[in-house]
N, C-alpha and C positions, 0 to 999 in steps of 0.2 A: 657217628652213631650218638655220640656224647655232645657232640655241638649240637646236630640236631634238637636232642631232647631237651637241652638251652634254651634255644631257639623259642620253641612250641610251651615251655614250662611261660618266659618270659612273656611271649602272647597271650597266655592264658591269663598271667596276672594282668597284664595290660588293657583286659577287654574289659574288664570290672570298673577298673580305675577311671576308665575313657567313659564310659556309662555314666559313673557317677559326678563325673566332671560337666556331664552335659544337661545332667539334672538338675544339679546345682544351679548351672548358667538359665537352665530354663526355668527354676525357681524364681530368680533375680527379676527375669524378664517379665514372670506373671505376676511379682509383687509389684511393680513401677504399673503393669497394664491396669489392676485391681487399684491404683491410687490416680488412672487417667491421666499418668505422668507418660503420654505416649510417644514422646522424641525420647524419653530416657531410656523405654523397654526394647527401642528398635536395634540397637547395635548388641543387645543380650540375645534378642532372636535370630539374629543373621547370624553371630556363631553359631547357633545351636544349629541353624540353616546349612551351614557349612560343613558339618560335621553327619547333620542328618537330613538331607533335602527334601526328603519326604515326611517328616516329622508334620503330619496336618493339625495339630493342636498349634504347632510355633508357626506356621504356614497362616493360619484363619487369625493368630492374636498379632503379627506383624501385618497382617493384610490390613485389618481394621486400624490398628495405631499409623501407618501409614497414609491412611484417608484423607491427615490433615497435611500432608507434606507431598505425596507423590499419588495422585488418583489412579494413574495407569497401573502402578506397580499393585496400586492396594487392590485392583480386579485380578489382575495375574494372580496374586499370592491367594484371595479367597475364592475365586476358581479350581485354583488346584486341590486347595485344601478339601474343596468338597467334591474334586473326582476323586483323590485318596478317599475319603472319607465321608460319605454322603450325609451321615449322622454327625459329622465334627462336633456341631452344638445344635441344641432344641432350634436358637434361633437366628440359624447359617442363612435361611430364606432371607429374614430381613436384612440381613448383613449385605447380601449377596442384591438385593432392592435398592439398597442404600447406595452398595457404588456404582451400579449401571445408573442410577439418576446422576449421580455427579459425572460419569462419562458419557450422558446424552443418548444414551440408550434406555428411552422413556416406556416403549411399550415393554420388555423385557422386564423393566422397574417395577411396573403395573403387575407382570405374572409373578412375581418373586413375593409382591406385599400380598397379594389374592391370596398365593399358599400358604405363605406364613399367617394369614387370618385364619385360614381353616383349621388351626393348630392350637387356636384361643379358646376359651371355652366364653359361652354366651354373653356372661356380665364380665369377661375380662376388660377394665379401664382401659389394657392399651389398645380395642381396638377404635375407639375415637382418634386418637394418636396415628395411628395406621390408616384412618379413611382421611386424612388430614395430606397424609404423606402421597398416597394416590393419586388427590385432587391435584397434589405440589405436580406430578410428572403426567399429570393431563393438563394442566396450566402449563407448564414448562413446552409440551411438546406442541403446542397453539403459537406460542412465542417464540419457539426457535423454526418452526416453518412459516412467520412472517417476520422476519426479520428488520431491523431499520438500517436503513443508508448511513451510519455511523461508523466512525477509524477510532478504535480503540488501540491504546500506543501504552507500551512499558514505560514506565520512566528510566528503566537501564538500571544495573548493576551500580551504579554511583549513590544514587537513592536505598534499593531495594536491596536485601539481603535475602540469606536462606532462611529468615525469621519472619515475623510480622511486622509489616511497616502501613500504619493507616493515620487518621485523623489528618487530611495534607490542608492546610493552611497558606493561604499566599496572599503576599503584602499587596497594598494598592497599588506601585508601579510593576508589579509583576514580574518582578527581579530576586523575591527572596520567597522562599518555602518553608515552613515548620510544618514538622510533620512528628512521628510517633513511632518509635521503633521498638523490638525487643531482641536486638541484634545482640551482637558478641562486643559492642562497642557503650552499649547501657553500663551507668555506673555499677562499678563493685560488679561487672562481670566476669569474676576468675572462677578457675576450677572446672570441673563437669557439670554438666545439667544431671546427671547420675549421682551426685553426691547430696545424701538427703541435709548435709551439715550446711552446704552453700548457702549463704544469708541472700545471696543475690538472687537467688531462684524461687521464684512463686509456686503456689499449692499445684499452680497444673504441669509445674515441671520448665516452665519458659521460665528464661530472664523476665525483671521487672520492667514495665514501659519508662522510657524516659524522650523527654522533648529535644530535638535536632535544629538546625536550621542549616539552610543553604542558600548560596549565591549563584544565581542564576551567570553561565557564561554564554552562552547562546540561545537558541531555540531548541535546541538539541542538549544540549550538556550542563553540566551542574558542576561545583566545585564541590571537593570534599565535604560530607556535611561535619556540622561542630554541633556538638553535645552542649547544651542551655543547664545541666545538670547544677551549675556551681550555686543557681541562686531558687532554681525551679525544684531540684530533687527532694524529694519525702523518702519517707522510711517504704513506700508500698509505689504501685503504681502511680504515674504522671503522664499529663496527656492533652497536646495541642487540640482547641476548642476553634477559635476565632481571635483575628486581631481588628480593633474598632479604632475610633478615635485619630483618625489618619494612622494609623498603626503605633499606636502611643499606649496601647493597653490591651491585655492580654486576657481571654475568658481561658482556663484550664481546667484539666479534672485532675482531682487527687484523691487517690483511696486512702480517706477519711468518712468515718462512719458509715462503712461501706460504700463510700463513694461523693462525692460532694463538688460541685463547682464552688471555683475558686476565681481570682484575677488576679494580674500583676501590671504593675507601670515598666516604663522602661526610664530605666537610668543612667544617661548615658548614652555608650553601646550593651550596657547588658540590662537584665530586670529585676525588679524589685522581689523581695519575699511574699510569696501571694497571701492572698490574703481570701475568707472564704464568704460568699454573698450569703444575705441574711438568710433568717429561719422561712421565709417564706416562699423561698426560693432550696434550700438545703432543708434535709430532715434525717432522719436515725435509718432513713430507707435509701435507697440507691437515686442515686439523682448521675444522668449520663452523658448526657449531653446540651448543648444551649446554642442560641443564638442571638446576640442584641442587634433593632433594625437601627438603621443609619444613622434614625433621629437622635438614637439613643432612651427613647422612651418606653421601649417592649420589647420583653425578653420572651423566647421562648425556647421551654426545656423540656428535656422526659426524665419522670422519676415514676417510679414504684409504690409511692408513699399513698395513692390513693385506689389502687388496684387490689382487689379480693384475692387474684391469683397471683400477685408479687410480679405482677409482668408490666412493662414499661407503659406509659401513657404520655402525650403531649399535652403540657399547658403553657398558658399564658399569662404575665403580670404586667402590669403598666408601671411604670415610676411616679412614687406621690409625690405633692408638695414639698415634702422635705427633703425627697431625695434619693430615698431609698425605693424599694420594691414592694408593689404593693401584694395584697392575694389572688392568689392564681386563680385562674379559671381554665377547665377543661375546651380543647379544641372540639369535644364531642365526640356523639358515636359515627360521625360520620367519616372521620381521620381516625379516632384509638377504636381497637379493637382486642377479642378477649388475649390476643397476642402480642408479642413486643413491637410497640410502635417508638423510633428512637430519632436521633440526629438530626432536629429539623435547622432549619435552611431557607431562606426567603431570596427572592431575587430584588435588586434593587428596588424595584417600585414597588415591592411590598405585594404584589396580584399573584406572584406564585410561588408554592409552598411546596418543596422537597421533604422526604423523609425519608427512610429505610422502616422495612416494616415485613413481620414474620405472619403477618394476618394479610387479610384480601386476596388477591389472585395472586398471590406470591409464585414465583419459577421453583423455590425451594429455599430454606433459611430466610434471609434479608433480602430482601429487593427493594429499588431506587422507586417511589412513586412521588408524582407532580399532584397540585391540586390549586385549582383557580380560584380566586375570590371573587363573591359576586357582589359588588357593590353596593345592589340598590337592597339585594336579602342581607347584606352586611353578615354571610357566612360563606365558609371553604364548599365547593364543589366538590364531586365525587374524585377518590383517588384514580388515578389513571397510572396503570404500569408501565413504564419507561422502554420496556420491550428489551428484544433481544438484536444486538450484543450489551447494551449497556449491562444489563440483570444475566445472569446466568442461571445453574441450577444449586451455586452455592450461596454465600454470603457475598452482598454485596452492601458497601455502608458508606457512610462519611461521602457523600455529592457535594461538593462546591464547585462556585463558578468562577471562573477568569472575572478579574476586575471588569473588561469590556465585555463579560456575558458570552463571549463569540466560542468556549469549549469550559469543558469541566474537570475538574480531577474526581475521582472515587479511590477507594480501598476495595479490593476483590481478592481471591483465591481462582485463578483459573490458571487451566491448563497450559503449559509453555513460561511460565513465570518463574521467580527464581528461590520460590519454598512457599513461603506460608501465604499471607495477604500480602499484595504487593499494589505501590500506587501507581493508576494509568490517568492518562489522561483521556477524554472524552471529546472527539471533534465531529461533528455534523459534514456529511459530505457535501463538497458545494457545485456548482455549476465549473464548469472553463469552457472558454472560447475557442473554437478551432476554426481556423480560416487558413487561406491558401487559393490554390488555382488549381485547374485540371489543364493536365498537358498532355499531347498524343506522345505515344511512346516512337509513333512513327519517324518525327520531325520535331519533337519537343515545341510545338507551338501550341500555346492558348486554346482551349476549346470553349469558346461561350456557350450559351444554353443548354450547358447539363443538368440535369437535377440529380441532388447530392441526398440519398435518405439514410440515416444514421438510425440503424433498428439495434436496441437493447433491450435490457429488464432492471427495473429495481431491483434490491435486496431481495424483498418480498416476490419477486419471479413479474411483476407487473409489467405490463410493454411499454417500452420507450419509443416514442420516433422522432426526431428531428428533419427536416428538409430545408434546401435551399436552392436556387439555381444560379450555376454560374453569371456573369454580369456580360452584358453585350460588348462592352468596351473595354473592360481590361481581363474577364473572365476571372475574375476573385468568388467567391463565395467565403459565406461565415455562418456557422451555428451555435448557438448557447447548449452545451448536454450538460448533464448529470455525468460528471466526473468519476474516474476507480471502476472501470468498467471497460470490456472489448466491444465494441463495436460492429455490426456487417454494416459495410457500407455500397448501398447499389448504387452503381453510376448508370445513367442512362441519357437519351437523347434521344429529342423528337416521339418519345414514347417506346423507344427499345433499349431493352438494358445491353448496357458495352459489356460488363461485369460486375462483379462484389467481390470486396477487398475486406479484409478483418484489419481493423485498428483499434489497440488498446491505449487507453486515454488513464492517465497516470491518476490517483486520488490527489485533488484539492481540496485544503481545507479553507480556502477562503473565494471570491467572487470574481478576485481579480486575473485568474491566472489564463495567459494565453499561449495556445501553440499552436505551432506554425505548421501543417500537414498539405503538401504539396501531392497531389494525386498522377500516376500516369498509368495510361489507359491504354488499350489496341482498340484506337478509333478508327475506322478506316470509312473514307466516302465511297457508300454501295455504289453509286454513280460511276466509278471509275472503273467501268467493263473492260477499257481498251488497255489496260496494264497488262496483259497478255503479250501485245506487240511489243513490249522492254524487255528483254531477257536480262539478265542478272550475269555480269562478267565475276569471274576467278583471279587469285592472286595466289603464288607460291610463299611458302613461310617467312614471313619478314621481308616480303619485297612489295614493291608496288610499280613493277615494270610490267606494260602490258603483253600480254601472251598472245600467240597469233590468232587463237580461236576467239579472243576480247576485242582485238581489231574489226575482224572481221561482224560483231554483233554492234561493234560503236560504228560503222560504217553504215546498218542496216537502222539505226537511230539516227544518223546525222539524214539519212535518207527521208526518214520519217518525217524530222523536224521541218526539211527544206519545204515539204508536201505538204506541210500545214505550219504556216507561218505564225499563226495566234497561238501555238501550244509553248507553254515555259515548262521546261522540269527540274527535278532537285535531284541531284546526285549523291548518293548516300554513302559513304565508305566505314567498312564494317570488320572484324578483326575476330582471330580467335583469342583463347584465353590465355598464350604462353607467357605474355607478359605483364606489366601494371598497366593498371588505367590509365596512368597518366600515359604510357607509353605507346599505347593503343590508339588513345584519342588522336596525339598526331598523326601514326601511322595510317589509320582509316583516312586523314583530312591529307595524307598523299596519293592514297588510292583515288579518291574520289577526285582530287587534283590532274593526278594522269587521265580520266575519263576526260576531265573537263577541258585540260589544255588540245588532248587529238581531237575533240568535238571542236572546238576554236580553229585550230589549224585546220579543220575540213570546212571551216565557211558558217559555222552558226554562231551569233552575234553572244555576244557576254552578256549581252541581258535578258537574253532568254535561258541562262544557265545558275544555277545554285548551288553550293555544296555544304554538307554536312558531314560529321565525324559521328558517330557514334560508338567508336572504337571494339568494345567486347559487350557492350551492354546490352543489345540486342539479336541473341544468337538465334539462327536458325535451326538450330540442333545443339543438344547437348554435347560439349568439350570432353567427350571422352572416349572418343577414338578417331585416328588419322584421317578417315574418311568424313566425319562429322565437323572434325575441326575445317577441313579443306571448306564442306559449306559455309562455313561463318568468314571464309575469306574472302570477302565478295563486296563489289560496290552493287547497291540496286538504283531503278531508275523510278523518278513519280512524277507523273502530270501533274503541276501547281493548279490550284482553283482558288478561284475570287470568291469572298464567301457568297454564299447561295448561288454560287453558280454551277450548272451540272457540265459532264463530260461531254465534251462535240465528239461526233462522229468523225476518226479518224482516215483523212486519206492514203492509202497504202505509199510507201518509200516508191518514185517514179513518178509521180503523178501532183497536178493542185501547181502551183505556183513556184518558181523555181528559187524564189528571193531568202534569202535568210532570214527573212522577219525582222519583227519586231516588239519585243513580250518586254512586261515587267513582273519582276521576281516580287512575290508577297514576301518574299523570308526577310531578314533584318540582320544584322553582323556587321562582319569584318570587310569594305569593300575593297576591291583592289583592281583595275584597271576597268571599270564598270560592271564587274561581276559581283557577286555576292555570296559570301561564305558564311556559314554559321557550325560551333560545335556544340554538343551538349555540355551539361554542367559539370565542373570538374570536382574534385573533392577538395574539401579546406587542407591545407600546407604548402610543401614546397618539391620540386621535383626535378632530375637533372637525367637525360636522355640524349642517347645519340645513335642516328638513324643510320640505317644500312649502306647512304651512299657519303655518309660523313656529318651530315648537320647534325649539330648539337643543338641540344632545346633544354630552355631553363623555363619553369614554370612555378608560381607562386599564387595561393588564394588563401583570400583570407577565409576567416571563420564564420561569416556569416556568406560564405562564396558568391557576394555581390559586386566584389572587386577581384581581379585578374589580370596577374603580368605575364608577359608570353614572351622570350629573348628566343631569338633563333640565329645562328650562324652558320653559313654553308663551307661546304670545303672551298668555294672557288672566290669565296670572301663576303657573301651575300648576306646580308644582314638583316633583321626584323625585329623591331620592338612594338609592341600591341600593349595597351593598356584599356580594360574596360570596366567601368565603376557606374552601377544602376541605369546602365542603359546606353549610356556615354562611351563613346569609341573613340580612341586617339591612337593613331597607327602610323608609323613612320619605318618607311625601308631602304634599304640601297640595293640595288645590283649586281653584279660582278663588274660590270664598267663605270660603277660607283656612281650610277644614276639615282638619284633619291625622288620619293615620293614621299607626302603626308596625306593625311585622310583623318576629318574628326568629323563624326555626328555629335548631336544631343538626341533627347527622347524624342524629340518630335519629329 
């Protein structure tokens, strides 16, 4: 009893102390929140939620704080707060609209903004901003539903961090990247961002910006970035803008008099102390970004000096006779809006202006726009939104083309990134050449005259269709298709569909990509009406010895062939899937050879017979039961027809001429004693197999499958070596008696 009372008393004392501790933590979190130091506030809100997971206010404010770092978590927190306490804040509908917009839920965002609008008084100045947010969601919905064929790629964790990276600048040789970071490697980044005495922390609770450079290793990778703060570090923010004059000079931003444009020159391997541009460019207002044309005669820059609303506009100035910048002029109301217009950049030919804007028809925050120069009217054309996925519902800024103009860099905060703003590359998806042949699944022969239609869609769902017909001589086809999507490929001949296959074409960002694609289709000559006269024969597991019932069927086939001396046949060996592909190719060939040898011994001329092995590649049934596997251990017989020839009416066995006849096989392959043998293509690599009769077979197939070596050694001393390369066949055989045979063919 005494122990229980002591425990109860301790618990009673601890409960108020715990509540007091939570209140103190929440107070600290709210202090940082009110200062808009959201990064510092999050750990304290999380401490509160660890103890009180249903604290609606902590959830709500933590959700707002997460909007710059984790949009999805921000949505979860704010929605949960509203469910727990519908009136957790007077402006909860506003924040639900904001977080839905950032997470691409545009219809829901509009509903929340409209709901919030009804809570405001008629003359409330917030109604104007709210109307703009609603329009942003409408714009975003249009852009998102009409995407461009563009491949956006994050530069990866070597460059990007959990903090903000932006302002990418690339050297003329595309091997050196300069960029700006607010990460933990900036100068003076010591201590916690939650420490108000930390001098490396800006007013918003983030580290000050520093300039870094990274050398390219290859197309995908960069060396560890090096800080340039030794010469370029000021007391506040320093940001990269542009390198020019053959990469010997750099424009940069420095937090001086609200923000000004400076330049630095390269001295050896490092940069000199930055100098400020003249007073025609810089002022006591905010100058943010700039671009000097390749000829060095014109500078475009963004400034708030001339704006009544203290927003950024884009101006330009030309170099005077004395060498300094002259009086600036506005780009006009076609480019500039009542909102921020920033980050000007021109294509090398000076005909296209790229810039970031919070105005025009933005999807939300800053979007990238482009404007074409009218050389006749000497004016810039109406800006065009670069569209999704270049732009997103959040800020997208600092669009910079690569030296050859084939791709671009930009800075953006996107779902799936490493933290705040990351640097991305923008590549337009290009065409790829798809070429190859169409083969018959039955005998692996090419099929000329086959029509292939590749059907797909663009990113905006516009239909795509590409067509070609396999060539009469070679059976080749070639189409030039838009890459980065899956196509439905309809294969048809003589106007009749054979089948439709799916083919995924990987993304290509250059126009020189070539993809080899062969199609194997179940093409059957519909005139083969008499195929039923040749029944299949079957084999035991791992055997190629003829069964009694098989001999009976072979006698029937022999009789039909003798009655029809103009008929030639293909003998096709098949297996179940119990062994490797290479092993089964050899086993299938042995089964075909067993039937071939019996027919030959029964008086059928070698020139009328050809063999082919498919191994396990053409199952008659799925290999999921002993009964189905038996159906796959078989040999089939097919009448060989020349191009354009129709199936003749065959005489039954025992009628017609008794001659064995003389026909010509239409297949190609390794010739042995006048007969023709073919096997389906093997997979690249090496293999060794031992057959049931003791024959050892070694196979070597090169990477492109156009060079094959096969060595076989029988139990009685028989040996054979065959080499096939690009259609040329070189074969040597030695039988059990030591008799040698050489066969060599070429592509002709």
